[in-house]
N, C-alpha and C positions, 0 to 999 in steps of 0.2 A: 563337518560332521562326513561331507560327503568325500571330500579327502580319504578322510578313513574307508569308507566303504569302498570308493576306486580301489585304495590297497588290500582293502580286504580280497577283491575280486579277483587282482592279478595273483597275488599269494598265497592263496589258497585252493589247494586243489577238489574240497567239496565245500561247496556253501555254506557258509557260518562257520567253517574249523581252521584251525590252525595245518598249513603245512609245514614241516620241517625233513622235506628231503634233502633240501641244503645242510642240515646238520647231520653229523654221525651221532649226537647224541644232543635229547631234548630234556630238560627241566623238571626235576624233581623234586617232589615234595613231600614232608616228613608222612609217616605211616599213620602215628598217633595224631590227628587234630580232635578227638570228638570233644575235646570240652573249648575248643573255638569257637566263636558266635559274633556275629555283629550284630549289636542289641540295639536300632535306631529308633524305638518306640517315640523316644518324647521329640524327635523329627517332626516325626508323625503325625503326632497330636500337634506341632506347633503348625505343621503345614496346614491342619483341618481348622485351627484357631483363629490362623488368615484370612479364612471367610469369613467369618463374619461380618456382617452387615457389609459385604463386600459385593460388586456388582461381577466380579470376575465368574463367569460358570453361571449365574443363578438362572433357575428355572420358573420359580414360583414367587412373588411378591404375596409380603402376609399384609392384611388392611388390618393396622389395630388404630382403631378408632381415629380412624381418618388419613392415620400416616402409613403411608406404604413403606414397609424395610423387605431388602431382598432377601432371599431366601436360597436353601439347597435341596430342595423336593426329597431327596434319595435320604442324603444327610441325616435328616429331621425324622424319617421312618426308619431309615436303621437304625435310631438312638430313643425313638419310643413306637410303638404298635396304635395307639390312641394317634399319633401324627401319623401313622399309617394310615387309618382309617380315614381321616380327613383328607389328605392327600391324594389318596388313591381308592378306585373304586371295587368292586369287589372282582374284578373281571384283571385287576391287576395293572390298569392303565389309568394314567393321571386323570385329574379333573382339571378344571380348567384352571390357569393359570396368576390366577386373583383368590384367595381364600382366605375370608375375615374373619377373625377374631374377636368372639363379641366374650362379653362378660369378664372381663380378666383387666385389673389393674393394668394401666400401659407400661409402669416403673416396673410392676413385679414381675410381668410378662416377658421385658428386654433383659432381665434378669436372667431369667429359667433361658432364654433364646442363648445368652451369652454360655449359660452353663450349659446345652446344647453342643453347641462348637467347642468349649474347650476343657470342659470335664470339673469347671470351678467357680466357688460362691463366695465371696467375698462379702462378710456377717458386718464387720462393723461398723458399716455406716447406717446398719437396719434397727430400728427398734423393734424390741419382743412382738409389739401383733404381728408388723409386716414379718416377722418371721414365723410364724404361726398362721399368715394367710398365703407365704409364700406356700410352704408345707404342702397347705392346701391344691393350690394351684397344680404344683409338681406331682401330687396325686392324682387330680384330673385327668392329667397330659402321660400320663405314665411312668412318670421315673419315682418307682417309690424307692430303691436308695438313696437318692436324697432328701425325699420326703422322710426315712428314718434316719439320717445325718439333721436333720434340723431339730426334730424331736430330741437326739442326745444334746445338740447345738452344746457341744464342749468346745471347738474351738472357734476362732473369728474365720477361718479359712477351712473350706469345704473341698478336698481334694481328688477328683473320681476320674483323673486324668487317665488312669489303667482300666476303666467301664470303657470310656471314649474309646482308647486304643480295640478294647474288647469288639465292642458293638462295631468298627469298621473291619476289624478280623474279619468278624462271622459273613463279612460281605464278598469274601474270597470265592470263587469259581460259583458263586449263587446265581442262581436265576431271577431270586428279587428283588424287584428294583431294578434288574437290569437295563440298560437303553444300549448297549452298543456289543457287540460280539468281535471277537479278538480270533484273525484266522492265522495260523503258525504253522508251515508247515502239512497245510492239510486238517488241521487240528483249529476245532473252534472253544475259545474260550468267552465266557460270559461275565462282562464287567460293566461297570460305573463311570460316565464321561467326566463328572464332577471329582471323579475321585482321582482319576489318571492325571488329569490338566493341573491338579491342583499339586503332584506330586512332581511332574515333570514340565519343566517349559516346553519339551520336545511334543508331549502328546497335547500341551496346552493349543499350539500352533495346530498339529494334526486334525486334533477334535473340533475346534471351537474357530478354527481359521477362516471358514467363509470354500474352506473346499471340497473336495468331492466326498470326502470323510466325515465332513460335520455335519451332514444329512445320510449319509447310507447306515442302515444298519448292520452291515458286514464290515471291516477295515480289514485290508492285509497286510501283514508283518513281516516284510521280509528280510532274506539272510542271515535269519538268526534262528538257533538249534532250538527245537521246540522244549525238549527238558529242560534247557538253561533258561528259557525264555520265561514258563512254569515258574521257575524259581526266582526269576525277578519279579515277577506277577505278586507272587507270594509277600513276596518285599515291601511291594504300595503296598497293597492292605494288610501287614503285620508289622513294619519294620525291623523284622528280624532276618536274618540269615547264617544260617547251618554250614559252616566249611566246613566239615565231617562228610555231606552230603556233595561235595563238590571235589571228584577225582582226578587227580594230575592235572592236565594240560586246561580240564574247564576252569580252573582258578584265572588262570590268565585268561578266557575267552569269555567267562563271565566280567574280568574286569573290562574287556573291550565292548560287553554291550553294556554296561553300566554306562559306560562314558560315552556310547552310541545315544541313548536314550536323557543326557544329562543329569544322571543321577550323581552329583558333585560328593556329596556326604559320604555316599557308599563306594566310591570309584576311591576318595583318599584312604576309605579304612582299608578296602583292598590294597590299597597300594602298600600304606605300613603291615601291613599280614602280610605280603609275597616280599617283604624287604626282607623277614626273620625268615625265610627259606631260603636265602641266598647262603651259598656257600662254595668252595673253590671250586668244586667241580660241576656244578652247574652256572656259574653267575654270567659266564659267553656267552652260554646258551640264549639265558634271559636277554642279555645286552643284546642280542642280533635281533631277538623278537622287538623287543620294544623300540630299540632304534627302526624296523621296520615301519613300524608303526608310529613312528612320533610321540612317544608315552613320556613327555620330556621330566615329568617325576620319575619313575622308573629308569630312566636312560643316566640320568643323573645319579641315582641310588647306587644303578649296577655297577658304575664308573668310580662313584666313592669306594663301593666295596672293592674293587679291581685292585686303585689302587693301594688303599691300607694292608692289602693282602699279596700282593704282588709277587713274593716268593712262590705262594703256593698255589696262585694260578696258573705262574709259569709252568708248571710242572704238572698242571690236572689233564689231564685228558679231551679237557672242553676246550683246551688254548688250541687244538689241533684244529677242533672244527669251525672255528671262525674263517669264515669268508677276510677279503685282502682287504678289503676298505675299512670292514670292523676293527683287523689284527691292526692295519696300520693307525687308525682312530687312537686305538690303545695308549702302544707305546712311541705313540708320537708327546704324548703329553708330558709336560714337565713333571707332573705330580706322579705318574705314575715310578715310583721309587723301589729301587731294587740293585744291585750290581749289574754294572753293563752288560760283561761278559757272560751272566747269567739271562741278559735278555738277549744276547746274540744267540747264543744256545737253541732257548727255545724256540727264536725266529728262526736257526737251521733243521733245527725238527719239523718245522712247520712245512721248509719248505721242502724237506725230503717227504714227508707225508703226503704233502699235495703236487707233486713233482709233474705227475701224469697232464694237471689242468693249468701247468704255470706256463708262458711268455716269458723269456727271457727277459721282458721289458717288466713285467710285474714282479721276477724274484729283482731285479734294480729298487723298483719300486719300495718294496716291503724292505730291505736291508738298507735304502739310504735315511730307515727312521730310528735306524739306531746311533746311537751318539757313541764311537768308535773314542773321541778325545776324553770320552771319563775312563777309558782303561788303562790298566798299568802295559807297563813295556813288555813284559811275558804273556798279557794279555793279548794284547795286539799283534805280537808272533803269532800267536793258537790264531787266532781270526783267521788271519796268511795262509796258514796250513790249511785250514776248512777247503780253500777255494774257493769260495765264496766271494771275498774280499780280496780286489787286486792291493798292492805296493803303492799306487798312488792315491788310493782311499786312505793309507793308514799313514804315508808320506804330509796328505791334506789333513789328518787328526790329530796330527802332532805339530803342525803349524799351526795349529787353531786353537791346541791349547795352552801354546806361546803367546799369541797375539791377541784372541777375542774376551773380550769382559765374562767375567766368571758367571754373571746373572741369563749370559746367551747359554751358559754350556750346559749346566747342573741340572737333575733332578732336586726335588722334594717334597717331602710328605704334606698334604693336603689334611688337616682337620677342621673342616669351617665351623667357627662359634666356639671352642675349646680351648678352655684357656689351658697354655702351651704348659709341659715340666720347664725348668730350665737347672743351671745351677750357677752361682752368683762368681762372680771371679772382680779381678781386680787387676788393671795395667797398670805396672811399673815399668819406666825401664827398657816397655818395647815386649816383656814378659810377663805372661798372664798369671798371677798366683791366685789359686783355687780359696773358694771364701772358708774352709777349716781355717785358717791363718789367719786368728785375730786382731782387726785394728787396735791399736795401744790406745790401751784403756777402758776399753769395752770386752768383758764376757757372756754377757747377755745374748746366749745364744739366740733366743725370739731379735731382737733388736736388730741382730747383725741378718738375720734371713733377708737376702733379697739388696741388702745396705751398699753393696758397693757396685761400679760404675759399669760393667763389663758383665752379661751374662751370655750364655755357650748353651746351645739344644743339641739334645743325647743324637740328634738328625738333623740334617738338612729339611729345613721348615718353610714355608709356602707362610709370609703372615703381610698386614696391610695394615695393621693396627696395634696403637704401642700406648701406655699410659705408664708415665713417672710420674715421681713428686721430691721435692727436696726431703732428706732424709731425717728424720722427725727427732733431733734430738733434744728439743725445749718444744714448747707449744707457740715458740715467737716465731721458728719458722714459719707458718702458715701463711702468716702477712707479711715475710721477707720475701724481696723481688731477687731473680736471677738470670743467669741467659744460659747456653745451653746450645752445641752442637751434636745431632744423632749420625754415628756411624755404624755402618756393617761391615758385617767379613767374612767370607768362607773359609779362612783358615786362620785369622787371627792375626795375620801382618798384614794384610793387606784391605784396607778397610776405602768403601766408598762411604761420602758423607749422604745421607737423604732428607736429613733434617736441620735447618738453617736459622738457629735461634738467637745469634749470637749477638745479632742487636736488638733485640726486645728486652722489655721488662717482664719479666712472668712470672706468676705467683703460684702457687698451691698446685691441684693437681692437673698434669697436660691430658687432656687425651689428643693423639696424635696418630693423623691417618698417612699413609707411605702409599703409593703405589705397589701392587702385589708385584713380591719380588721373594725369593729363595735366600734363606740368610741361612749361619750357623752361630754368629759371635753379630750381638749387640753391644755398641761401645754410646756412654753420655759423657759427653766432654765439656767441664763447667767453664764460665766465660774466663778471658784472661784478666781478669779483674779479682778474680776467687776461682782460680784453678784447682783446691783441692776439695771444693765442694764436693759432699756425696750423694747421691744419688738413689730410689728405692724403687723397683721395678713392680708396681701393681697389677700391669697384666698387658700379654701379650697374646696374640691370634690373630687367624684369619679370618677378619668378621665379614658374615656375609647379609648376617638380619639386616644391618643399618648402611651398608657399603650405597646401597639403590638412592639413599639418603643427603649423602657428601658428593661433593666436588671438588675435589684437591688444586688447588693453586700455588704454584708456589711454597708448600711445603704448609701452607695454608687449608682451612676446609672452609666451605660455603654450604653452609645448609640450602638442598631444596624444596 
């Protein structure tokens, strides 16, 4: 968090706000987001529930028949006026830190206390007489909604979580029972320590960590815009954020604040919302901002969008606003997949746009990220005519294309955890035969789908995970042992083996991991003893969900 604050001070011209002086255009947001709302009321209720019988942030002990039970004075008072009268004097100041609860059965009072913290009562284990007594106790302590539900007694579970949330929400900006004043930009906000701490680890350390803020009535909050902190405070008390109240760049700033104060659930929801606002025109600005503040999730999401919309991003005005390092980071990626000459043309536009601010080294640096070896001869000739690329660079690219391994040259699409579309083929005498040419003796299209030993992707594609199995002509194939190799290719003629299971007895479904690489063709080669065996591709993808759980060792996978 401290790093974020320092970065913020350095990059922002006004405390608490982003500065976009280095951008020609800043991110835009939908004009109509009136129906967008983040609803975390259940998370709010869960945080309150977690305080039940907890010593954390407790400020009163309830003496119940000689047993001391930790509690939170403000919560009890906010839930019941009778608790308020029991815990606070007429001057609004707390009574003693030890309050005796008398003439109340311990077991039933504990049910009521749990209801106070959770909004729920489970009646399945109570006899009718106990339910009646619980109703009387709830009336005595001022829980009239609970009493009414107990009288109806139509369900085994009473769920008043909405009432719990409502009672907490009523504390927002209320002076009632307030034990701390947050000072933001000269404005004062009455608040309640236990609630702030229960909702955020940051506030827990700030207000209960034994520092000066633990004892001071007024606590300053710095480097945060007043209007946005007020919205965060409302979220703390209500669990709700109305996104239509956030205009333009306020959404990104609110994201920063939620991250700063440790509201992970809110940050994740804002992250999801911000991704829905990505467009070719604004995504480069998003990337620059999130890159500056090291917001990894938004950085990755921005780059994924850029990769999957490379052609549109290259022609957008936002592309011309990229700083040198950000531009190079984008185009150097294998997954930035589009025509290489179009990438070169966009880089030329960028250089001309920033010509006055670039030295020779900067131009060379960004031009070096272009992969000239992927251009056609005609495109290479046009690149030379631009006078930005010398003949030596083109000669080197031609040589590289002849000598380097394909995986070190090509770009390819990157679609994490997506089942990839492909066309099945058959390799016969070095020729790839489309799947529409049926295998002899089989006319069922469904059986044939994927039943050839070769697949071709529509585009060059990054993969690391393959599933295959023996093509099931009969159920006995599930028990049949077989061996195989797997090869990959970019052109359908030059193949590289990535899995060697030719010396093993394999059976049933094979779940195979390889080192991530760009391919366009995959070929399964049957064993020498049964070279005509046919395999079915059950799945191919770039798997990131489970990638951290495996370690690839000579084609085999060790579970971590």
